[in-house]
C-alpha positions as CSV (number, residue, x, y, z in Angstrom):
1,M,-23.7,11.9,46.2
2,A,-24.8,14.4,48.8
3,M,-25.7,13.7,52.4
4,S,-27.1,16.3,54.8
5,A,-27.1,16.0,58.5
6,G,-29.0,19.3,59.1
7,P,-32.5,19.6,60.7
8,A,-35.2,18.1,58.7
9,E,-38.9,19.0,58.5
10,G,-39.9,17.2,61.5
11,G,-37.1,18.7,63.6
12,D,-35.3,15.4,63.9
13,E,-31.7,15.3,63.0
14,T,-31.9,12.4,60.5
15,P,-29.5,12.0,57.7
16,M,-30.8,12.9,54.3
17,S,-30.1,10.1,51.8
18,E,-31.1,11.7,48.5
19,I,-28.7,11.6,45.7
20,N,-28.1,14.8,43.7
21,V,-28.3,13.5,40.1
22,V,-27.8,16.9,38.4
23,P,-24.0,16.7,38.1
24,L,-24.3,13.0,36.9
25,T,-26.9,14.1,34.2
26,D,-24.7,17.0,33.1
27,V,-21.7,14.5,32.6
28,M,-23.8,12.0,30.8
29,L,-25.3,14.6,28.4
30,V,-21.9,16.0,27.6
31,L,-20.6,12.5,26.9
32,L,-23.6,11.8,24.7
33,I,-23.1,14.9,22.7
34,I,-19.4,14.1,22.2
35,F,-20.2,10.6,21.0
36,L,-22.9,11.9,18.6
37,I,-20.4,14.3,17.1
38,T,-17.3,12.0,16.9
39,V,-18.8,8.6,15.8
40,P,-19.9,10.0,12.4
41,V,-16.6,11.5,11.8
42,V,-14.8,8.2,12.8
43,M,-17.1,6.0,10.8
44,Q,-16.5,7.7,7.5
45,T,-14.9,5.3,5.2
46,V,-12.9,5.7,1.9
47,P,-14.0,3.6,-0.9
48,V,-11.2,1.4,-2.1
49,S,-11.5,-1.0,-4.9
50,L,-8.7,-3.5,-4.8
51,P,-7.9,-5.4,-7.9
52,K,-9.0,-9.0,-8.0
53,V,-5.8,-10.9,-8.6
54,R,-5.9,-14.2,-10.3
55,F,-2.8,-16.1,-11.5
56,E,-2.5,-15.7,-15.3
57,P,0.7,-17.1,-16.8
58,T,2.5,-14.4,-18.8
59,T,4.1,-14.9,-22.1
60,T,7.6,-13.5,-22.0
61,K,9.1,-12.1,-25.1
62,P,12.9,-12.3,-25.6
63,E,13.1,-8.5,-25.6
64,N,11.6,-8.1,-22.2
65,V,13.9,-7.3,-19.3
66,S,13.7,-9.4,-16.2
67,L,14.7,-7.7,-12.9
68,S,14.9,-9.2,-9.4
69,V,14.9,-6.8,-6.6
70,R,15.5,-7.5,-2.8
71,G,16.7,-5.7,0.3
72,D,20.2,-6.4,1.4
73,G,19.2,-6.2,5.1
74,A,21.3,-3.1,5.9
75,G,18.8,-0.7,4.4
76,G,20.1,-1.0,0.8
77,C,18.8,-2.6,-2.2
78,E,20.1,-5.3,-4.6
79,V,19.0,-5.4,-8.2
80,Y,19.7,-8.2,-10.6
81,W,19.5,-7.9,-14.4
82,N,18.6,-11.5,-15.1
83,L,21.2,-13.1,-12.8
84,T,23.8,-10.2,-13.0
85,P,23.9,-7.8,-10.0
86,V,23.8,-4.1,-11.1
87,N,23.7,-0.8,-9.3
88,S,21.4,2.0,-10.2
89,E,23.7,3.6,-12.7
90,E,24.4,0.3,-14.5
91,L,20.7,-0.4,-14.5
92,L,20.0,2.9,-16.2
93,D,22.8,2.4,-18.7
94,R,21.7,-1.3,-19.6
95,A,18.0,-0.2,-19.8
96,V,18.8,2.6,-22.2
97,A,21.1,0.3,-24.3
98,K,18.4,-2.4,-24.4
99,L,15.8,0.1,-25.6
100,E,18.1,1.6,-28.3
101,D,18.9,-1.9,-29.5
102,E,15.3,-2.6,-29.7
103,I,14.5,0.5,-31.7
104,E,17.3,-0.1,-34.0
105,R,16.1,-3.7,-34.5
106,Q,12.6,-2.5,-35.3
107,G,13.9,0.0,-37.8
108,G,13.3,3.2,-36.0
109,V,11.0,4.7,-33.4
110,E,8.1,5.1,-35.9
111,N,8.0,1.2,-36.2
112,L,7.5,0.7,-32.5
113,T,4.0,-0.2,-31.4
114,E,2.4,-1.1,-28.1
115,E,2.8,-4.7,-28.7
116,T,6.5,-4.6,-29.9
117,M,7.7,-2.2,-27.1
118,P,9.8,-4.2,-24.6
119,E,8.6,-4.5,-21.0
120,A,10.3,-4.6,-17.7
121,H,9.2,-7.4,-15.4
122,I,10.2,-6.9,-11.8
123,R,10.2,-9.7,-9.2
124,G,10.4,-9.0,-5.6
125,D,9.3,-11.0,-2.5
126,I,7.1,-9.8,0.4
127,N,10.1,-8.7,2.4
128,T,11.6,-6.4,-0.1
129,P,11.3,-2.7,1.0
130,Y,9.0,-0.5,-1.2
131,K,11.9,1.9,-1.8
132,C,13.8,-0.8,-3.6
133,I,10.8,-1.8,-5.9
134,G,10.0,1.9,-6.5
135,G,13.6,2.7,-7.3
136,A,13.7,0.1,-10.0
137,I,10.4,1.2,-11.5
138,F,11.6,4.8,-11.5
139,T,14.8,3.9,-13.2
140,M,13.2,1.8,-15.9
141,Q,10.7,4.5,-16.6
142,R,13.5,7.0,-16.8
143,A,15.3,4.9,-19.2
144,G,12.2,4.9,-21.5
145,F,10.3,1.7,-20.6
146,A,6.6,2.5,-20.7
147,R,5.4,-0.8,-19.5
148,V,6.6,-2.1,-16.1
149,G,5.0,-5.2,-14.7
150,F,5.4,-7.4,-11.6
151,I,5.9,-11.1,-11.5
152,S,4.4,-12.9,-8.6
153,E,3.8,-16.5,-7.6
154,P,0.2,-17.7,-7.0
155,P,-0.7,-19.0,-3.6
156,P,0.0,-22.8,-3.2
157,G,-3.1,-24.8,-4.1
158,G,-4.8,-21.8,-5.6
159,V,-7.3,-22.2,-8.4
160,V,-6.4,-20.6,-11.6
161,T,-9.3,-18.8,-13.2
162,R,-9.8,-16.1,-15.7
163,M,-11.9,-13.1,-14.8
């Protein structure tokens, strides 16, 4: 805002109360341009299609491997083969032995099909760190298990529907 106390047209020394709006207009135009440029950049979205999860009871075959994974609270991981605690090396050794036994039981690698191949089922709660789950998946895939699935519990009172 500007105010002048100099002589006016009539010669009286009256204060001039006109506001200089040019700086205000300049600032508003700059802000408008900034918003016009940044809003489309911020509003771009990435299309993500999340799976529709419904509770479907799984049929477990005796040759499947059941793993339970959880964090130990100190930054480490605890992995259980059925109810037996195992470390990473024991997990790999057991998984390889299980797969070799299954191949021998089927009569060789050529007799294995998608349906007869054993699966690894991993159970972990919501508080389990991702590195623990990811490590178990990596170890099972390294052992030769092609199918690794997750076991979860449906929300209480949820409706069971097939999609």
